N, C-alpha and C positions, 0 to 999 in steps of 0.2 A: 687396703685397709687393713689393718692388724686383726686377728682373732680376738686379740686382747680387749679389742672396743667392742663392749654390749653396752647397747643402750641399758637405762637405770630401770627401766619398769622388765626386763629382763633377767638384772644379776642376781645371781645366786640362785637361780631356778635350771642351767642351764647343767646339764648333765654331762660329766666330764668325765672323757674315754680318751682312749689309749690313741685315737685317729684325731684327738682334740690336740696333744699331747704332743704328736707329731709331726700335725702342722706348724704349731706355734715353735718346735725346733728347728725345724727346716726354715723354717720362718726370719730366725734367729740365726741361722746360716748366712743365709742371703744380705739381712743385713747387718754382719759381721763384714763380709765381703765387698759389701759397698761403701761402709766407712772406710775400710782399710783404703778399697779405692781412691776415693774420694781425699785421704789424708796424704797417700803416695803424692796426689797430680796437685799438692799444696792449697785444695777446697777443702779445710779444718771447717770454716763458719757451714758450710753444706751438709756436713756428714751431722751436724747437732741435731735435730730431727731426727733422724736415723738410731741416733745414740738414744733420744728418749723413747723411741717405741720401744731398743731390743730392752732397756729399762723395766718398761712398764709390762713387757714378757715375762721377763724372771724374775720379775718381783709374782707376777700371776703363777710362772710355774712353782716359785718357792712359798708360794702359799698356799696353791693344790701340794705340795708334799709335806707338807708341818701341818695341816688337816688331813693326811691319811693315817688310819691306823693302824695301817699296816707295812709301812713303810718304816716306822721302828724295830718293829720285829725283824723284818725282814733283813736289814742291813746288821742285826748281831748276830746272824745267823754262819 
């Protein structure tokens, strides 16, 4: 199960730290590898579930980046 799947009652209460972000990035790496493998085998229909999880993870990471007040100032330096 993806670390981005959080029960409704915990949403907005979890602390986002480097470890969580790193786990998501590693999971995304694995998801991309699985998607490519399935596509190379001609099994595109089976990779759709992995694409959905990857999309959810990417949206979650983008939301974290957008909410981070330091991300804009660091990128301008």
